N, C-alpha and C positions, 0 to 999 in steps of 0.2 A: 504494500500500500504506500502511495506517495502522500506525505502529510506535510502541510504548511504549518510551521510552528511560529506564531507571532510572539514577540518578546523572547525569542530563543536565546538571547544573551543574558537574560536576567537570572536571578538566583534560582528560582524554580524552573525557568525556561531551559537553562543548561541541563538540569537533571532530566527534564522531559526529553530533550534531544538525545541525551545519552541512553535513556531507556528505550526509545524508539529505535535508535541505531542498533542497540544490542539485540533487538528482536528481528532485525533484518529489514526494517521498513526504510524506505527512501525518504530522507528528511530534507525539506526546504526551510532553511532558517531565515526568518524575516525580522530584521531589527535595524535600528539606525546604524549600528556598527558591526553588522554581521560579518562583513568581509575581513574584519580584523580580529575576529573572535577565536580563530583556530578550531572551531567546532566542525564535526563531520557533516557531510551533506552539501547541498547546494546553498551557497551563502548569498543572500540578497539584501542589500542595504535599502531601507525604506522606513516610512513612518505610517503607523496605523491610521493616522489622521488624513492620509492621502489616499483617497479611494482608488484612483487609477493605478498607482504603484501597487497597492495591495491586491487589486484584482488581477493585475499582470502576474504577480508572484503566485497567486492561487490557481492560475490557469493550468489545467492538467493534473491538479491534485485531487485525490480521492476523498480527502478529509482535511479539516482545519482544526488545529489545537490553538485556541486563542487564549494566551496567557499574558499578552502585553498589557501592562498597566503602569501608571505613574504611582509608585509606592513611595510616599513621602509624607512627612508630618506637615510641611509648609512649603509654599512656593511664593516668591515675590509676585508672580503673575498667577492668580488663582484660576484663570481660564484654562491654564495648562491641564488641570485635572479633568475638566469637561472634555477637552479636545481628545485626550488619550483614553480616559476610562469610559466615557459615554460615546464619544465619536468613534472609538475603536470598535466597540461591539456593533454599533449601527453599520459601519462600513463592512465588517466581517459578514454580517447577516445579508447585507445587500449584495456583496460579491458572491456569496454562496448561493443565493437565490438566482442570480444572473448566470452563474456557471453550472448550476445544478449539482453542486457539491453534495455528496451523499451523507456526510456526517460532520457535525461540528461539536467539539468539546470546549465548553467555556469555563475558564477558571474564575469563579466568583470569589467570595471571601466570607469568612465567618462574620466580618463586620457588616455584611449586607443583611445579616439575620438579626432578629431582636436579641438583646442580651437576656440573660436569665431573669425571669419575672416580668418581662415587658412583652407587649403585643405588637410592637412595631420597631423598626430599626432606629438607631439614634440619628441625630443630625449634628454630630460632634465636630467634625472637621471636613475639609474639602475632599480628602481621600475617601473617608467613610461615606460621605454624602453621595459622591459620584459613583462609588461601587454599589451602593444601594439603588441608585437610579438606573445603572446599567443592568442590575439584577432584575428590575421590573421590566425593562425592555426585553431582556432575554426570556423571561417567563411569558410575556405576551406573545413573543415570536414562537415559542414552543407550543403555546395553546393554539396558535394559528397554523400549526403544521410544520414549522421549521424542524429539520432533523437534528435537534439540539439536545445535548446532555450537559447538565450543569453540575459542577463540582465545587465544594466548599471546603478548602483546606483550613486547618487550624493554624496555630502559631508554629510556623516552620522552623526547624532546626536541623543541623547536620553539617556535613562538609560543604565547602563552597566559599565563594568570595564574601568578604565582610561588607555587603551592601545593605541598604535600608531594608531589603526583604529578608535579611538574615538577622533579625532582631536578637534572638537568643544568643547566637554566636557572638555578636558584638557585645552584648551585656556581659557574657561570661568572660570574654577576652578583656574587656575594660575592668571587670572586677579583679581579675588576676593581676592586671597591671596597675591596680590602685587608682583607676580613673573613674570608677562608678560611684557617684555621690551617694546613692542609696536606692532602696526599692520603694516604689509607689504602689499601693494596693498589694502589699506583699502576701496577703492571705486571700486574695480574690482567686477565681478559678480560670485557668487557661486550659486549652486542649493542645498538648504538645505533639506535633505531627512531624515524624521523621521525613525529611525532604525526599529521599530516594524512594520511600514507599509511596509517597504522594505522587511522585513522577510515574512510578510503575502503575498506579491506579489510573492515571491519565492514559497511558498506553493501552491498558485493558479496556477502558471506556471507549477508546477509539476503535478497538477491535470488536467488542461484543457488548458494550453497555446498552442499556435499554433506552431507546429514543424517548425523549420527554422526561426522563428520570432526573432526580436531584439527589446527589450523594454527598453526605458529610464525610470529610476525610480528616478526622481528628486523631487523637491519641489518648494518652493517659490524661484524664482531667485532674489537674493538680495546681497548686499555688506556685507563684514564683519563689516563695520561701522554700517550698519543697525542692524545687530545682536546685537552689543554692545549698540546701542541705546535702544533696548528692555531691555537689562540687566540693563542699567542705569535707565530706567523708572520703573523697578520693584524693584530695590535694592537701588537706590539713589547713586550708585557708579559712579564717573565720567568716561567719555570715556577713553580708552587707547590712548596714544599718537601715532601719525602716524610717522613711520620711513621712511625718504626719500630714494630714490634708492641708492644714493651714500653711505649713511651710512649703509644700508643693504648689499650693495655689499662689502664694506670693512669688515663688520662683517662676511660675508660668507667666504671670503678669509682667514681671520684670523682663523675662526673656522675650516676650512678644514686643514690648516697648523697644528693646534693644534691636530686634529684627526690623521693626518699622523705621528706626533711626538709621541703621547701618545698611540694611538690605541683605544682611547675612542670615542664614537659617537660625531659628531659635533652638535652644537646647530642649525646651519643653513649651507646650501650649496648653491653654485651658481645655481645648478640644481633646487633646491627647490625654490629659488628666481625667476627663470624663470617661474615656474608654478604659483607662487603667483601673478605674474604681468600680467597674462592673464585672460580673461573672460571665464567662464565655465558654461554657461546656459544649461539647458536641457529642452526638451519638452516631457511631460509625458502623452499626451492625449491618445495615443494608449494603454498604460498600464492602464489608468483609464477606458477606454472602454472595454478592453478585459480581464483584470486581476482584475477588481474592486479595482484598486489602489486608495488609498486616500491620497491626498496632504494635509499635515498639515500646516496651516498658520504659518509663522515664529513667530509671536507674541505669539500664543498659545503654540508652541513648546518650546520657550524659557522659558515660565512660567512653563511648565511641566518639562523641564530640571532642572531648579533651584530647583524645589521641590525634586529632586532626589539627590541634592548635600547637604553635611552636613553643618549645621550651617550657612545657608544663610537666613537672615531676608528679607522677601518679603513685599513690601508695599501693603496694602489693600486699594482699592478705596472705 
């Protein structure tokens, strides 16, 4: 099968490309810097916001894996989020309809779903807002007959570059280097999803997932504190301190003011704080049953994550 992978140079996108190539599929990697990525397959430079470029890359493909997204806490130009996260899914659906593409797998986000105890998604920041808007567009398209499968990864972690999509890896690396100020919402619930298993589920969804289905791709539902307890047990490093709400709120306001003044990204925003202070559990049973999705226990995943970081001495039992 020939598969167009949008966002193929991103944190998850690279893992999807690797999973597809390992299964013998022909991959067309579509991203702004695809030609410089060193990834396998046909490498096409382009922007998901450009319909003509996207349609040209998708021509002749049997399926599209749409994982391109602007994953960021803040941008000086907020319209960037709409152009990539909303415009991207609109252009993919339009191209697939024009080319009669047989299957589309769309990477949504757990942030497009309501947090625990809520009935609707948050409207916390531009990333979260536009992923929720894109999710609504995808659901309407599926209801209208588009050959679409929707996947909802949890908080990704594992090997790979330290991009904004690799939040856990960055947090652990910063903690071990003494750069992490502390934990916000340390006892809230995240669903920790091993990136290579999430990528494998994308490949399986492209091969045999149920058209119209929505699959949650989570992992162990646990707190950030529990994550760092595993780090402590394996490295001997003490737990990060916990930042109370009032301190985090003041820091977010100050950081936003600094960003507006300087144009540089803030370290924290009030929108991100709202996300970090909610619970985000996922239920992956359907993906386990239908996509052979494997949930990696957090203790095992943390050990594997640490083995991919440089200069981290790990205790041996």
